[in-house]
C-alpha positions in Angstrom: -139.3 278.5 160.3 -140.2 282.0 159.5 -138.2 283.3 156.5 -138.0 286.8 157.9 -136.4 285.5 161.1 -134.0 283.5 159.0 -133.0 286.6 157.1 -132.6 288.7 160.2 -130.2 286.2 161.8 -128.3 285.3 158.7 -128.0 288.6 156.8 -124.5 289.3 155.5 -123.5 292.6 153.9 -122.6 292.2 150.2 -120.9 295.6 149.6 -120.4 297.5 146.4 -117.9 300.4 147.0 -118.2 303.1 144.3 -116.0 306.1 144.0 -114.7 308.4 141.3 -111.0 308.7 141.7 -110.3 311.9 139.7 -113.0 314.1 141.3 -112.3 312.8 144.8 -108.6 313.9 144.3 -109.2 316.9 142.1 -106.7 319.0 144.0 -104.0 316.4 143.7 -101.1 316.8 141.1 -101.9 315.6 137.6 -99.3 313.7 135.5 -98.5 314.5 131.9 -101.6 312.7 130.6 -104.0 314.9 132.5 -104.8 312.1 135.0 -103.9 312.0 138.7 -100.3 311.1 139.4 -100.3 307.8 141.3 -97.7 309.2 143.7 -100.1 312.0 144.7 -101.9 309.5 147.0 -105.3 307.9 147.3 -108.0 309.1 149.6 -110.2 306.1 149.3 -108.6 304.3 152.2 -111.5 305.7 154.3 -114.1 303.8 152.3 -112.1 300.6 152.5 -111.9 301.0 156.2 -115.6 301.6 156.6 -116.3 298.6 154.4 -114.1 296.4 156.5 -116.0 297.5 159.6 -119.4 296.9 158.1 -118.5 293.4 156.9 -117.3 292.0 160.3 -115.3 289.4 158.4 -118.3 288.0 156.3 -120.0 288.8 153.1 -118.7 290.0 149.7 -116.9 293.3 148.9 -116.6 294.6 145.4 -114.7 297.9 145.0 -115.2 299.9 141.8 -113.5 303.0 140.6 -115.5 305.0 138.0 -112.9 306.7 135.8 -114.2 309.4 133.4 -112.5 309.4 130.0 -110.7 312.4 128.9 -112.3 314.4 126.0 -109.9 312.9 123.4 -110.0 309.3 124.6 -112.1 306.4 123.5 -113.2 303.4 125.6 -110.5 301.2 124.0 -107.7 303.9 124.1 -104.5 302.2 125.3 -103.6 305.0 127.6 -107.0 304.9 129.4 -106.9 301.1 129.6 -103.4 301.2 131.2 -104.5 303.9 133.7 -107.6 301.8 134.6 -105.4 298.7 135.1 -103.0 300.7 137.2 -105.8 301.9 139.4 -107.1 298.4 139.8 -103.7 297.2 140.9 -103.5 300.1 143.4 -107.0 299.2 144.7 -105.9 295.5 145.2 -102.8 296.6 147.0 -104.7 298.9 149.4 -107.4 296.3 150.1 -104.7 293.7 151.0 -102.8 296.3 153.1 -106.0 297.1 155.0 -107.2 293.5 155.4 -110.3 294.0 153.2 -111.2 290.8 151.3 -112.9 291.2 148.0 -112.7 292.0 144.4 -111.8 295.2 142.4 -113.0 296.6 139.1 -112.6 299.8 137.2 -115.1 301.3 134.8 -114.1 303.7 132.0 -116.9 305.9 131.0 -117.9 309.2 129.3 -120.7 309.8 131.9 -120.1 309.2 135.6 -123.9 308.4 136.0 -123.6 305.7 133.3 -120.5 304.3 134.9 -122.2 304.1 138.3 -125.2 302.4 136.7 -123.0 299.9 134.9 -121.1 299.0 138.0 -124.2 298.5 140.0 -125.8 296.2 137.3 -122.7 294.2 136.5 -121.1 293.6 139.9 -121.4 290.3 141.9 -120.7 286.7 141.5 -123.7 284.5 140.6 -126.2 284.7 143.5 -123.7 286.9 145.5 -124.8 290.3 144.4 -124.4 293.5 146.4 -127.2 294.4 148.8 -125.5 297.6 150.0 -123.8 300.4 148.0 -121.3 302.8 149.5 -120.5 305.8 147.4 -117.5 308.1 148.1 -118.5 311.2 146.2 
């Protein structure tokens, strides 16, 4: 059997959803730490909806929020880690609410470009690695 024909009939989207929460919501209210207030709302429901439509119920979805560190924060700063964990929980909640099956991750970074590169290189589960990247910038 021709391997190209096999790929054409059995191709499944393995999606990596990348977005940068703080820039995407830059006009939202900020809390006392200089980060977006969780109550201000998330605008990445659109990218989850698009991912769900592309998957058609099959394939892998990994959602990743790239979170730039504030000037006075380090990668292991407790406040930054708490914020990243909070965002991951919010992503999980939204994915379940919208019926998107998959995994979530957050990346704390000084450089957004480095954060995107890290997410692309480190996402996936064994042989299930993303073959499609959706970016909400």
